[in-house]
mmCIF file as Biopython writes it, N, C-alpha, C and O atoms, coordinates in Angstrom:
data_model
#
loop_
_atom_site.group_PDB
_atom_site.id
_atom_site.type_symbol
_atom_site.label_atom_id
_atom_site.label_alt_id
_atom_site.label_comp_id
_atom_site.label_asym_id
_atom_site.label_entity_id
_atom_site.label_seq_id
_atom_site.pdbx_PDB_ins_code
_atom_site.Cartn_x
_atom_site.Cartn_y
_atom_site.Cartn_z
_atom_site.occupancy
_atom_site.B_iso_or_equiv
_atom_site.auth_seq_id
_atom_site.auth_asym_id
_atom_site.pdbx_PDB_model_num
ATOM 1   N N  . MET A ? 1  ? 0.830   -1.180  0.000  1.0 0.0 1  A 1 
ATOM 2   C CA . MET A ? 1  ? 0.000   0.000   0.000  1.0 0.0 1  A 1 
ATOM 3   C C  . MET A ? 1  ? 0.871   1.239   0.000  1.0 0.0 1  A 1 
ATOM 4   O O  . MET A ? 1  ? 1.878   1.313   0.704  1.0 0.0 1  A 1 
ATOM 5   N N  . LYS A ? 2  ? 0.474   2.189   -0.787 1.0 0.0 2  A 1 
ATOM 6   C CA . LYS A ? 2  ? 1.230   3.421   -0.845 1.0 0.0 2  A 1 
ATOM 7   C C  . LYS A ? 2  ? 0.751   4.384   0.226  1.0 0.0 2  A 1 
ATOM 8   O O  . LYS A ? 2  ? -0.379  4.293   0.707  1.0 0.0 2  A 1 
ATOM 9   N N  . GLN A ? 3  ? 1.626   5.304   0.588  1.0 0.0 3  A 1 
ATOM 10  C CA . GLN A ? 3  ? 1.314   6.272   1.635  1.0 0.0 3  A 1 
ATOM 11  C C  . GLN A ? 3  ? 0.120   7.137   1.247  1.0 0.0 3  A 1 
ATOM 12  O O  . GLN A ? 3  ? -0.696  7.484   2.101  1.0 0.0 3  A 1 
ATOM 13  N N  . SER A ? 4  ? 0.010   7.487   -0.027 1.0 0.0 4  A 1 
ATOM 14  C CA . SER A ? 4  ? -1.120  8.311   -0.467 1.0 0.0 4  A 1 
ATOM 15  C C  . SER A ? 4  ? -2.440  7.564   -0.283 1.0 0.0 4  A 1 
ATOM 16  O O  . SER A ? 4  ? -3.457  8.182   0.034  1.0 0.0 4  A 1 
ATOM 17  N N  . GLU A ? 5  ? -2.438  6.249   -0.477 1.0 0.0 5  A 1 
ATOM 18  C CA . GLU A ? 5  ? -3.649  5.448   -0.267 1.0 0.0 5  A 1 
ATOM 19  C C  . GLU A ? 5  ? -3.984  5.368   1.218  1.0 0.0 5  A 1 
ATOM 20  O O  . GLU A ? 5  ? -5.154  5.379   1.599  1.0 0.0 5  A 1 
ATOM 21  N N  . ILE A ? 6  ? -2.963  5.288   2.045  1.0 0.0 6  A 1 
ATOM 22  C CA . ILE A ? 6  ? -3.161  5.164   3.487  1.0 0.0 6  A 1 
ATOM 23  C C  . ILE A ? 6  ? -3.766  6.440   4.056  1.0 0.0 6  A 1 
ATOM 24  O O  . ILE A ? 6  ? -4.630  6.372   4.930  1.0 0.0 6  A 1 
ATOM 25  N N  . LYS A ? 7  ? -3.329  7.596   3.581  1.0 0.0 7  A 1 
ATOM 26  C CA . LYS A ? 7  ? -3.822  8.871   4.101  1.0 0.0 7  A 1 
ATOM 27  C C  . LYS A ? 7  ? -5.300  9.076   3.806  1.0 0.0 7  A 1 
ATOM 28  O O  . LYS A ? 7  ? -5.965  9.841   4.504  1.0 0.0 7  A 1 
ATOM 29  N N  . GLU A ? 8  ? -5.827  8.406   2.782  1.0 0.0 8  A 1 
ATOM 30  C CA . GLU A ? 8  ? -7.232  8.561   2.415  1.0 0.0 8  A 1 
ATOM 31  C C  . GLU A ? 8  ? -8.165  7.717   3.286  1.0 0.0 8  A 1 
ATOM 32  O O  . GLU A ? 8  ? -9.375  7.940   3.280  1.0 0.0 8  A 1 
ATOM 33  N N  . LEU A ? 9  ? -7.624  6.754   4.031  1.0 0.0 9  A 1 
ATOM 34  C CA . LEU A ? 9  ? -8.447  5.850   4.829  1.0 0.0 9  A 1 
ATOM 35  C C  . LEU A ? 9  ? -8.880  6.494   6.141  1.0 0.0 9  A 1 
ATOM 36  O O  . LEU A ? 9  ? -8.190  7.359   6.681  1.0 0.0 9  A 1 
ATOM 37  N N  . SER A ? 10 ? -10.026 6.061   6.641  1.0 0.0 10 A 1 
ATOM 38  C CA . SER A ? 10 ? -10.481 6.523   7.949  1.0 0.0 10 A 1 
ATOM 39  C C  . SER A ? 10 ? -9.782  5.708   9.034  1.0 0.0 10 A 1 
ATOM 40  O O  . SER A ? 10 ? -9.082  4.739   8.738  1.0 0.0 10 A 1 
ATOM 41  N N  . VAL A ? 11 ? -9.974  6.102   10.280 1.0 0.0 11 A 1 
ATOM 42  C CA . VAL A ? 11 ? -9.327  5.419   11.402 1.0 0.0 11 A 1 
ATOM 43  C C  . VAL A ? 11 ? -9.803  3.971   11.492 1.0 0.0 11 A 1 
ATOM 44  O O  . VAL A ? 11 ? -9.002  3.066   11.723 1.0 0.0 11 A 1 
ATOM 45  N N  . GLU A ? 12 ? -11.104 3.754   11.309 1.0 0.0 12 A 1 
ATOM 46  C CA . GLU A ? 12 ? -11.645 2.394   11.373 1.0 0.0 12 A 1 
ATOM 47  C C  . GLU A ? 12 ? -11.088 1.534   10.249 1.0 0.0 12 A 1 
ATOM 48  O O  . GLU A ? 12 ? -10.755 0.368   10.459 1.0 0.0 12 A 1 
ATOM 49  N N  . GLU A ? 13 ? -10.988 2.111   9.059  1.0 0.0 13 A 1 
ATOM 50  C CA . GLU A ? 13 ? -10.426 1.371   7.927  1.0 0.0 13 A 1 
ATOM 51  C C  . GLU A ? 13 ? -8.952  1.048   8.173  1.0 0.0 13 A 1 
ATOM 52  O O  . GLU A ? 13 ? -8.473  -0.023  7.803  1.0 0.0 13 A 1 
ATOM 53  N N  . LEU A ? 14 ? -8.244  1.981   8.798  1.0 0.0 14 A 1 
ATOM 54  C CA . LEU A ? 14 ? -6.834  1.734   9.132  1.0 0.0 14 A 1 
ATOM 55  C C  . LEU A ? 14 ? -6.708  0.543   10.077 1.0 0.0 14 A 1 
ATOM 56  O O  . LEU A ? 14 ? -5.845  -0.316  9.893  1.0 0.0 14 A 1 
ATOM 57  N N  . LYS A ? 15 ? -7.565  0.497   11.081 1.0 0.0 15 A 1 
ATOM 58  C CA . LYS A ? 15 ? -7.519  -0.603  12.041 1.0 0.0 15 A 1 
ATOM 59  C C  . LYS A ? 15 ? -7.842  -1.937  11.373 1.0 0.0 15 A 1 
ATOM 60  O O  . LYS A ? 15 ? -7.207  -2.950  11.664 1.0 0.0 15 A 1 
ATOM 61  N N  . GLU A ? 16 ? -8.832  -1.936  10.475 1.0 0.0 16 A 1 
ATOM 62  C CA . GLU A ? 16 ? -9.197  -3.163  9.761  1.0 0.0 16 A 1 
ATOM 63  C C  . GLU A ? 16 ? -8.052  -3.642  8.876  1.0 0.0 16 A 1 
ATOM 64  O O  . GLU A ? 16 ? -7.704  -4.823  8.880  1.0 0.0 16 A 1 
ATOM 65  N N  . LYS A ? 17 ? -7.475  -2.720  8.122  1.0 0.0 17 A 1 
ATOM 66  C CA . LYS A ? 17 ? -6.366  -3.069  7.224  1.0 0.0 17 A 1 
ATOM 67  C C  . LYS A ? 17 ? -5.162  -3.558  8.019  1.0 0.0 17 A 1 
ATOM 68  O O  . LYS A ? 17 ? -4.488  -4.502  7.606  1.0 0.0 17 A 1 
ATOM 69  N N  . LEU A ? 18 ? -4.888  -2.923  9.153  1.0 0.0 18 A 1 
ATOM 70  C CA . LEU A ? 18 ? -3.756  -3.321  9.980  1.0 0.0 18 A 1 
ATOM 71  C C  . LEU A ? 18 ? -3.941  -4.753  10.471 1.0 0.0 18 A 1 
ATOM 72  O O  . LEU A ? 18 ? -3.011  -5.558  10.420 1.0 0.0 18 A 1 
ATOM 73  N N  . ALA A ? 19 ? -5.136  -5.064  10.942 1.0 0.0 19 A 1 
ATOM 74  C CA . ALA A ? 19 ? -5.413  -6.428  11.394 1.0 0.0 19 A 1 
ATOM 75  C C  . ALA A ? 19 ? -5.276  -7.424  10.238 1.0 0.0 19 A 1 
ATOM 76  O O  . ALA A ? 19 ? -4.766  -8.531  10.413 1.0 0.0 19 A 1 
ATOM 77  N N  . GLU A ? 20 ? -5.734  -7.014  9.073  1.0 0.0 20 A 1 
ATOM 78  C CA . GLU A ? 20 ? -5.646  -7.869  7.888  1.0 0.0 20 A 1 
ATOM 79  C C  . GLU A ? 20 ? -4.191  -8.142  7.513  1.0 0.0 20 A 1 
ATOM 80  O O  . GLU A ? 20 ? -3.824  -9.281  7.225  1.0 0.0 20 A 1 
ATOM 81  N N  . PHE A ? 21 ? -3.365  -7.100  7.518  1.0 0.0 21 A 1 
ATOM 82  C CA . PHE A ? 21 ? -1.957  -7.268  7.166  1.0 0.0 21 A 1 
ATOM 83  C C  . PHE A ? 21 ? -1.200  -8.076  8.215  1.0 0.0 21 A 1 
ATOM 84  O O  . PHE A ? 21 ? -0.317  -8.862  7.870  1.0 0.0 21 A 1 
ATOM 85  N N  . LYS A ? 22 ? -1.535  -7.894  9.487  1.0 0.0 22 A 1 
ATOM 86  C CA . LYS A ? 22 ? -0.887  -8.683  10.548 1.0 0.0 22 A 1 
ATOM 87  C C  . LYS A ? 22 ? -1.204  -10.167 10.376 1.0 0.0 22 A 1 
ATOM 88  O O  . LYS A ? 22 ? -0.327  -11.015 10.538 1.0 0.0 22 A 1 
ATOM 89  N N  . LYS A ? 23 ? -2.460  -10.479 10.047 1.0 0.0 23 A 1 
ATOM 90  C CA . LYS A ? 23 ? -2.851  -11.873 9.834  1.0 0.0 23 A 1 
ATOM 91  C C  . LYS A ? 23 ? -2.135  -12.436 8.612  1.0 0.0 23 A 1 
ATOM 92  O O  . LYS A ? 23 ? -1.644  -13.564 8.635  1.0 0.0 23 A 1 
ATOM 93  N N  . GLN A ? 24 ? -2.080  -11.642 7.545  1.0 0.0 24 A 1 
ATOM 94  C CA . GLN A ? 24 ? -1.409  -12.078 6.322  1.0 0.0 24 A 1 
ATOM 95  C C  . GLN A ? 24 ? 0.072   -12.324 6.595  1.0 0.0 24 A 1 
ATOM 96  O O  . GLN A ? 24 ? 0.641   -13.286 6.080  1.0 0.0 24 A 1 
ATOM 97  N N  . GLN A ? 25 ? 0.701   -11.467 7.397  1.0 0.0 25 A 1 
ATOM 98  C CA . GLN A ? 25 ? 2.110   -11.641 7.735  1.0 0.0 25 A 1 
ATOM 99  C C  . GLN A ? 25 ? 2.321   -12.936 8.507  1.0 0.0 25 A 1 
ATOM 100 O O  . GLN A ? 25 ? 3.264   -13.678 8.232  1.0 0.0 25 A 1 
ATOM 101 N N  . ALA A ? 26 ? 1.457   -13.208 9.464  1.0 0.0 26 A 1 
ATOM 102 C CA . ALA A ? 26 ? 1.572   -14.436 10.249 1.0 0.0 26 A 1 
ATOM 103 C C  . ALA A ? 26 ? 1.390   -15.666 9.354  1.0 0.0 26 A 1 
ATOM 104 O O  . ALA A ? 26 ? 2.108   -16.657 9.491  1.0 0.0 26 A 1 
ATOM 105 N N  . ASP A ? 27 ? 0.432   -15.589 8.449  1.0 0.0 27 A 1 
ATOM 106 C CA . ASP A ? 27 ? 0.197   -16.706 7.536  1.0 0.0 27 A 1 
ATOM 107 C C  . ASP A ? 27 ? 1.401   -16.943 6.624  1.0 0.0 27 A 1 
ATOM 108 O O  . ASP A ? 27 ? 1.793   -18.086 6.392  1.0 0.0 27 A 1 
ATOM 109 N N  . LEU A ? 28 ? 1.982   -15.863 6.111  1.0 0.0 28 A 1 
ATOM 110 C CA . LEU A ? 28 ? 3.150   -15.993 5.239  1.0 0.0 28 A 1 
ATOM 111 C C  . LEU A ? 28 ? 4.348   -16.575 5.991  1.0 0.0 28 A 1 
ATOM 112 O O  . LEU A ? 28 ? 5.076   -17.417 5.463  1.0 0.0 28 A 1 
ATOM 113 N N  . LYS A ? 29 ? 4.542   -16.117 7.226  1.0 0.0 29 A 1 
ATOM 114 C CA . LYS A ? 29 ? 5.666   -16.627 8.012  1.0 0.0 29 A 1 
ATOM 115 C C  . LYS A ? 29 ? 5.490   -18.113 8.304  1.0 0.0 29 A 1 
ATOM 116 O O  . LYS A ? 29 ? 6.451   -18.881 8.255  1.0 0.0 29 A 1 
ATOM 117 N N  . MET A ? 30 ? 4.269   -18.509 8.605  1.0 0.0 30 A 1 
ATOM 118 C CA . MET A ? 30 ? 4.005   -19.918 8.867  1.0 0.0 30 A 1 
ATOM 119 C C  . MET A ? 30 ? 4.227   -20.746 7.606  1.0 0.0 30 A 1 
ATOM 120 O O  . MET A ? 30 ? 4.853   -21.804 7.661  1.0 0.0 30 A 1 
ATOM 121 N N  . ALA A ? 31 ? 3.726   -20.277 6.486  1.0 0.0 31 A 1 
ATOM 122 C CA . ALA A ? 31 ? 3.896   -20.994 5.224  1.0 0.0 31 A 1 
ATOM 123 C C  . ALA A ? 31 ? 5.374   -21.088 4.848  1.0 0.0 31 A 1 
ATOM 124 O O  . ALA A ? 31 ? 5.822   -22.102 4.314  1.0 0.0 31 A 1 
ATOM 125 N N  . HIS A ? 32 ? 6.117   -20.034 5.127  1.0 0.0 32 A 1 
ATOM 126 C CA . HIS A ? 32 ? 7.537   -20.020 4.788  1.0 0.0 32 A 1 
ATOM 127 C C  . HIS A ? 32 ? 8.335   -20.956 5.692  1.0 0.0 32 A 1 
ATOM 128 O O  . HIS A ? 32 ? 9.343   -21.520 5.266  1.0 0.0 32 A 1 
ATOM 129 N N  . SER A ? 33 ? 7.893   -21.121 6.925  1.0 0.0 33 A 1 
ATOM 130 C CA . SER A ? 33 ? 8.617   -22.015 7.824  1.0 0.0 33 A 1 
ATOM 131 C C  . SER A ? 33 ? 8.380   -23.478 7.454  1.0 0.0 33 A 1 
ATOM 132 O O  . SER A ? 33 ? 9.249   -24.319 7.683  1.0 0.0 33 A 1 
ATOM 133 N N  . VAL A ? 34 ? 7.227   -23.789 6.890  1.0 0.0 34 A 1 
ATOM 134 C CA . VAL A ? 34 ? 6.919   -25.163 6.486  1.0 0.0 34 A 1 
ATOM 135 C C  . VAL A ? 34 ? 7.619   -25.496 5.173  1.0 0.0 34 A 1 
ATOM 136 O O  . VAL A ? 34 ? 8.373   -26.465 5.084  1.0 0.0 34 A 1 
ATOM 137 N N  . THR A ? 35 ? 7.359   -24.678 4.159  1.0 0.0 35 A 1 
ATOM 138 C CA . THR A ? 35 ? 8.017   -24.845 2.861  1.0 0.0 35 A 1 
ATOM 139 C C  . THR A ? 35 ? 8.416   -23.470 2.360  1.0 0.0 35 A 1 
ATOM 140 O O  . THR A ? 35 ? 7.782   -22.475 2.708  1.0 0.0 35 A 1 
ATOM 141 N N  . ALA A ? 36 ? 9.436   -23.407 1.564  1.0 0.0 36 A 1 
ATOM 142 C CA . ALA A ? 36 ? 9.917   -22.123 1.060  1.0 0.0 36 A 1 
ATOM 143 C C  . ALA A ? 36 ? 8.863   -21.475 0.168  1.0 0.0 36 A 1 
ATOM 144 O O  . ALA A ? 36 ? 8.247   -22.133 -0.671 1.0 0.0 36 A 1 
ATOM 145 N N  . LEU A ? 37 ? 8.671   -20.183 0.364  1.0 0.0 37 A 1 
ATOM 146 C CA . LEU A ? 37 ? 7.736   -19.439 -0.478 1.0 0.0 37 A 1 
ATOM 147 C C  . LEU A ? 37 ? 8.358   -19.214 -1.843 1.0 0.0 37 A 1 
ATOM 148 O O  . LEU A ? 37 ? 9.579   -19.154 -1.984 1.0 0.0 37 A 1 
ATOM 149 N N  . GLU A ? 38 ? 7.508   -19.093 -2.838 1.0 0.0 38 A 1 
ATOM 150 C CA . GLU A ? 38 ? 8.001   -18.794 -4.175 1.0 0.0 38 A 1 
ATOM 151 C C  . GLU A ? 38 ? 8.640   -17.410 -4.208 1.0 0.0 38 A 1 
ATOM 152 O O  . GLU A ? 38 ? 9.656   -17.196 -4.870 1.0 0.0 38 A 1 
ATOM 153 N N  . ASN A ? 39 ? 8.027   -16.473 -3.483 1.0 0.0 39 A 1 
ATOM 154 C CA . ASN A ? 39 ? 8.564   -15.118 -3.410 1.0 0.0 39 A 1 
ATOM 155 C C  . ASN A ? 39 ? 8.643   -14.699 -1.935 1.0 0.0 39 A 1 
ATOM 156 O O  . ASN A ? 39 ? 7.678   -14.149 -1.404 1.0 0.0 39 A 1 
ATOM 157 N N  . PRO A ? 40 ? 9.764   -14.948 -1.273 1.0 0.0 40 A 1 
ATOM 158 C CA . PRO A ? 40 ? 9.875   -14.610 0.145  1.0 0.0 40 A 1 
ATOM 159 C C  . PRO A ? 40 ? 9.870   -13.103 0.428  1.0 0.0 40 A 1 
ATOM 160 O O  . PRO A ? 40 ? 9.729   -12.698 1.582  1.0 0.0 40 A 1 
ATOM 161 N N  . LEU A ? 41 ? 10.019  -12.279 -0.595 1.0 0.0 41 A 1 
ATOM 162 C CA . LEU A ? 41 ? 9.980   -10.831 -0.390 1.0 0.0 41 A 1 
ATOM 163 C C  . LEU A ? 41 ? 8.572   -10.347 -0.057 1.0 0.0 41 A 1 
ATOM 164 O O  . LEU A ? 41 ? 8.390   -9.206  0.367  1.0 0.0 41 A 1 
ATOM 165 N N  . GLN A ? 42 ? 7.572   -11.214 -0.249 1.0 0.0 42 A 1 
ATOM 166 C CA . GLN A ? 42 ? 6.203   -10.865 0.135  1.0 0.0 42 A 1 
ATOM 167 C C  . GLN A ? 42 ? 6.141   -10.556 1.623  1.0 0.0 42 A 1 
ATOM 168 O O  . GLN A ? 42 ? 5.422   -9.649  2.042  1.0 0.0 42 A 1 
ATOM 169 N N  . ILE A ? 43 ? 6.891   -11.303 2.418  1.0 0.0 43 A 1 
ATOM 170 C CA . ILE A ? 43 ? 6.882   -11.096 3.866  1.0 0.0 43 A 1 
ATOM 171 C C  . ILE A ? 43 ? 7.328   -9.679  4.185  1.0 0.0 43 A 1 
ATOM 172 O O  . ILE A ? 43 ? 6.721   -9.008  5.021  1.0 0.0 43 A 1 
ATOM 173 N N  . ARG A ? 44 ? 8.373   -9.223  3.531  1.0 0.0 44 A 1 
ATOM 174 C CA . ARG A ? 44 ? 8.894   -7.877  3.772  1.0 0.0 44 A 1 
ATOM 175 C C  . ARG A ? 44 ? 7.881   -6.816  3.371  1.0 0.0 44 A 1 
ATOM 176 O O  . ARG A ? 44 ? 7.673   -5.843  4.096  1.0 0.0 44 A 1 
ATOM 177 N N  . LYS A ? 45 ? 7.244   -7.005  2.205  1.0 0.0 45 A 1 
ATOM 178 C CA . LYS A ? 45 ? 6.268   -6.027  1.740  1.0 0.0 45 A 1 
ATOM 179 C C  . LYS A ? 45 ? 5.083   -5.920  2.690  1.0 0.0 45 A 1 
ATOM 180 O O  . LYS A ? 45 ? 4.612   -4.819  2.976  1.0 0.0 45 A 1 
ATOM 181 N N  . VAL A ? 46 ? 4.601   -7.049  3.178  1.0 0.0 46 A 1 
ATOM 182 C CA . VAL A ? 46 ? 3.466   -7.050  4.096  1.0 0.0 46 A 1 
ATOM 183 C C  . VAL A ? 46 ? 3.859   -6.422  5.428  1.0 0.0 46 A 1 
ATOM 184 O O  . VAL A ? 46 ? 3.090   -5.656  6.009  1.0 0.0 46 A 1 
ATOM 185 N N  . ARG A ? 47 ? 5.057   -6.748  5.912  1.0 0.0 47 A 1 
ATOM 186 C CA . ARG A ? 47 ? 5.518   -6.187  7.190  1.0 0.0 47 A 1 
ATOM 187 C C  . ARG A ? 47 ? 5.637   -4.668  7.096  1.0 0.0 47 A 1 
ATOM 188 O O  . ARG A ? 47 ? 5.248   -3.959  8.023  1.0 0.0 47 A 1 
ATOM 189 N N  . ARG A ? 48 ? 6.165   -4.171  5.996  1.0 0.0 48 A 1 
ATOM 190 C CA . ARG A ? 48 ? 6.332   -2.730  5.835  1.0 0.0 48 A 1 
ATOM 191 C C  . ARG A ? 48 ? 4.991   -2.016  5.661  1.0 0.0 48 A 1 
ATOM 192 O O  . ARG A ? 48 ? 4.811   -0.901  6.152  1.0 0.0 48 A 1 
ATOM 193 N N  . ALA A ? 49 ? 4.062   -2.650  4.972  1.0 0.0 49 A 1 
ATOM 194 C CA . ALA A ? 49 ? 2.734   -2.061  4.816  1.0 0.0 49 A 1 
ATOM 195 C C  . ALA A ? 49 ? 2.044   -1.964  6.171  1.0 0.0 49 A 1 
ATOM 196 O O  . ALA A ? 49 ? 1.387   -0.966  6.466  1.0 0.0 49 A 1 
ATOM 197 N N  . ALA A ? 50 ? 2.190   -2.996  6.993  1.0 0.0 50 A 1 
ATOM 198 C CA . ALA A ? 50 ? 1.606   -2.981  8.332  1.0 0.0 50 A 1 
ATOM 199 C C  . ALA A ? 50 ? 2.243   -1.871  9.167  1.0 0.0 50 A 1 
ATOM 200 O O  . ALA A ? 50 ? 1.552   -1.194  9.928  1.0 0.0 50 A 1 
ATOM 201 N N  . ALA A ? 51 ? 3.528   -1.685  9.034  1.0 0.0 51 A 1 
ATOM 202 C CA . ALA A ? 51 ? 4.221   -0.629  9.778  1.0 0.0 51 A 1 
ATOM 203 C C  . ALA A ? 51 ? 3.744   0.750   9.335  1.0 0.0 51 A 1 
ATOM 204 O O  . ALA A ? 51 ? 3.579   1.644   10.166 1.0 0.0 51 A 1 
ATOM 205 N N  . ARG A ? 52 ? 3.522   0.930   8.038  1.0 0.0 52 A 1 
ATOM 206 C CA . ARG A ? 52 ? 3.015   2.219   7.549  1.0 0.0 52 A 1 
ATOM 207 C C  . ARG A ? 52 ? 1.628   2.508   8.118  1.0 0.0 52 A 1 
ATOM 208 O O  . ARG A ? 52 ? 1.332   3.632   8.526  1.0 0.0 52 A 1 
ATOM 209 N N  . LEU A ? 53 ? 0.786   1.480   8.139  1.0 0.0 53 A 1 
ATOM 210 C CA . LEU A ? 53 ? -0.557  1.645   8.686  1.0 0.0 53 A 1 
ATOM 211 C C  . LEU A ? 53 ? -0.505  1.986   10.177 1.0 0.0 53 A 1 
ATOM 212 O O  . LEU A ? 53 ? -1.226  2.869   10.641 1.0 0.0 53 A 1 
ATOM 213 N N  . ALA A ? 54 ? 0.340   1.290   10.916 1.0 0.0 54 A 1 
ATOM 214 C CA . ALA A ? 54 ? 0.455   1.533   12.351 1.0 0.0 54 A 1 
ATOM 215 C C  . ALA A ? 54 ? 0.987   2.934   12.628 1.0 0.0 54 A 1 
ATOM 216 O O  . ALA A ? 54 ? 0.543   3.588   13.571 1.0 0.0 54 A 1 
ATOM 217 N N  . THR A ? 55 ? 1.919   3.393   11.829 1.0 0.0 55 A 1 
ATOM 218 C CA . THR A ? 55 ? 2.475   4.732   11.994 1.0 0.0 55 A 1 
ATOM 219 C C  . THR A ? 55 ? 1.418   5.792   11.741 1.0 0.0 55 A 1 
ATOM 220 O O  . THR A ? 55 ? 1.298   6.748   12.507 1.0 0.0 55 A 1 
ATOM 221 N N  . GLU A ? 56 ? 0.653   5.629   10.671 1.0 0.0 56 A 1 
ATOM 222 C CA . GLU A ? 56 ? -0.403  6.589   10.357 1.0 0.0 56 A 1 
ATOM 223 C C  . GLU A ? 56 ? -1.471  6.598   11.448 1.0 0.0 56 A 1 
ATOM 224 O O  . GLU A ? 56 ? -1.986  7.657   11.807 1.0 0.0 56 A 1 
ATOM 225 N N  . LEU A ? 57 ? -1.799  5.433   11.967 1.0 0.0 57 A 1 
ATOM 226 C CA . LEU A ? 57 ? -2.788  5.337   13.045 1.0 0.0 57 A 1 
ATOM 227 C C  . LEU A ? 57 ? -2.294  6.052   14.295 1.0 0.0 57 A 1 
ATOM 228 O O  . LEU A ? 57 ? -3.054  6.775   14.938 1.0 0.0 57 A 1 
ATOM 229 N N  . THR A ? 58 ? -1.041  5.857   14.637 1.0 0.0 58 A 1 
ATOM 230 C CA . THR A ? 58 ? -0.442  6.525   15.792 1.0 0.0 58 A 1 
ATOM 231 C C  . THR A ? 58 ? -0.417  8.037   15.602 1.0 0.0 58 A 1 
ATOM 232 O O  . THR A ? 58 ? -0.722  8.788   16.529 1.0 0.0 58 A 1 
ATOM 233 N N  . ASN A ? 59 ? -0.056  8.479   14.412 1.0 0.0 59 A 1 
ATOM 234 C CA . ASN A ? 59 ? -0.018  9.916   14.138 1.0 0.0 59 A 1 
ATOM 235 C C  . ASN A ? 59 ? -1.397  10.543  14.289 1.0 0.0 59 A 1 
ATOM 236 O O  . ASN A ? 59 ? -1.527  11.634  14.844 1.0 0.0 59 A 1 
ATOM 237 N N  . ARG A ? 60 ? -2.408  9.872   13.807 1.0 0.0 60 A 1 
ATOM 238 C CA . ARG A ? 60 ? -3.771  10.416  13.921 1.0 0.0 60 A 1 
ATOM 239 C C  . ARG A ? 60 ? -4.238  10.431  15.366 1.0 0.0 60 A 1 
ATOM 240 O O  . ARG A ? 60 ? -4.927  11.366  15.773 1.0 0.0 60 A 1 
ATOM 241 N N  . GLU A ? 61 ? -3.886  9.434   16.145 1.0 0.0 61 A 1 
ATOM 242 C CA . GLU A ? 61 ? -4.284  9.405   17.557 1.0 0.0 61 A 1 
ATOM 243 C C  . GLU A ? 61 ? -3.574  10.507  18.339 1.0 0.0 61 A 1 
ATOM 244 O O  . GLU A ? 61 ? -4.154  11.085  19.258 1.0 0.0 61 A 1 
ATOM 245 N N  . ASN A ? 62 ? -2.328  10.802  17.983 1.0 0.0 62 A 1 
ATOM 246 C CA . ASN A ? 62 ? -1.588  11.862  18.668 1.0 0.0 62 A 1 
ATOM 247 C C  . ASN A ? 62 ? -2.104  13.249  18.310 1.0 0.0 62 A 1 
ATOM 248 O O  . ASN A ? 62 ? -1.966  14.177  19.107 1.0 0.0 62 A 1 
ATOM 249 N N  . GLN A ? 63 ? -2.692  13.409  17.137 1.0 0.0 63 A 1 
ATOM 250 C CA . GLN A ? 63 ? -3.223  14.713  16.710 1.0 0.0 63 A 1 
ATOM 251 C C  . GLN A ? 63 ? -4.495  15.063  17.465 1.0 0.0 63 A 1 
ATOM 252 O O  . GLN A ? 63 ? -4.808  16.240  17.644 1.0 0.0 63 A 1 
ATOM 253 N N  . GLN A ? 64 ? -5.220  14.063  17.905 1.0 0.0 64 A 1 
ATOM 254 C CA . GLN A ? 64 ? -6.512  14.320  18.572 1.0 0.0 64 A 1 
ATOM 255 C C  . GLN A ? 64 ? -6.340  14.716  19.984 1.0 0.0 64 A 1 
ATOM 256 O O  . GLN A ? 64 ? -7.324  14.965  20.680 1.0 0.0 64 A 1 
#
Protein backbone atom coordinates (compact mmCIF):
# COMPACT_ATOMS: atom_id res chain seq x y z
CA MET A 1 0.00 0.00 0.00
CA LYS A 2 1.23 3.42 -0.85
CA GLN A 3 1.31 6.27 1.64
CA SER A 4 -1.12 8.31 -0.47
CA GLU A 5 -3.65 5.45 -0.27
CA ILE A 6 -3.16 5.16 3.49
CA LYS A 7 -3.82 8.87 4.10
CA GLU A 8 -7.23 8.56 2.42
CA LEU A 9 -8.45 5.85 4.83
CA SER A 10 -10.48 6.52 7.95
CA VAL A 11 -9.33 5.42 11.40
CA GLU A 12 -11.65 2.39 11.37
CA GLU A 13 -10.43 1.37 7.93
CA LEU A 14 -6.83 1.73 9.13
CA LYS A 15 -7.52 -0.60 12.04
CA GLU A 16 -9.20 -3.16 9.76
CA LYS A 17 -6.37 -3.07 7.22
CA LEU A 18 -3.76 -3.32 9.98
CA ALA A 19 -5.41 -6.43 11.39
CA GLU A 20 -5.65 -7.87 7.89
CA PHE A 21 -1.96 -7.27 7.17
CA LYS A 22 -0.89 -8.68 10.55
CA LYS A 23 -2.85 -11.87 9.83
CA GLN A 24 -1.41 -12.08 6.32
CA GLN A 25 2.11 -11.64 7.73
CA ALA A 26 1.57 -14.44 10.25
CA ASP A 27 0.20 -16.71 7.54
CA LEU A 28 3.15 -15.99 5.24
CA LYS A 29 5.67 -16.63 8.01
CA MET A 30 4.00 -19.92 8.87
CA ALA A 31 3.90 -20.99 5.22
CA HIS A 32 7.54 -20.02 4.79
CA SER A 33 8.62 -22.01 7.82
CA VAL A 34 6.92 -25.16 6.49
CA THR A 35 8.02 -24.85 2.86
CA ALA A 36 9.92 -22.12 1.06
CA LEU A 37 7.74 -19.44 -0.48
CA GLU A 38 8.00 -18.79 -4.17
CA ASN A 39 8.56 -15.12 -3.41
CA PRO A 40 9.87 -14.61 0.15
CA LEU A 41 9.98 -10.83 -0.39
CA GLN A 42 6.20 -10.86 0.14
CA ILE A 43 6.88 -11.10 3.87
CA ARG A 44 8.89 -7.88 3.77
CA LYS A 45 6.27 -6.03 1.74
CA VAL A 46 3.47 -7.05 4.10
CA ARG A 47 5.52 -6.19 7.19
CA ARG A 48 6.33 -2.73 5.84
CA ALA A 49 2.73 -2.06 4.82
CA ALA A 50 1.61 -2.98 8.33
CA ALA A 51 4.22 -0.63 9.78
CA ARG A 52 3.01 2.22 7.55
CA LEU A 53 -0.56 1.65 8.69
CA ALA A 54 0.45 1.53 12.35
CA THR A 55 2.48 4.73 11.99
CA GLU A 56 -0.40 6.59 10.36
CA LEU A 57 -2.79 5.34 13.05
CA THR A 58 -0.44 6.53 15.79
CA ASN A 59 -0.02 9.92 14.14
CA ARG A 60 -3.77 10.42 13.92
CA GLU A 61 -4.28 9.40 17.56
CA ASN A 62 -1.59 11.86 18.67
CA GLN A 63 -3.22 14.71 16.71
CA GLN A 64 -6.51 14.32 18.57
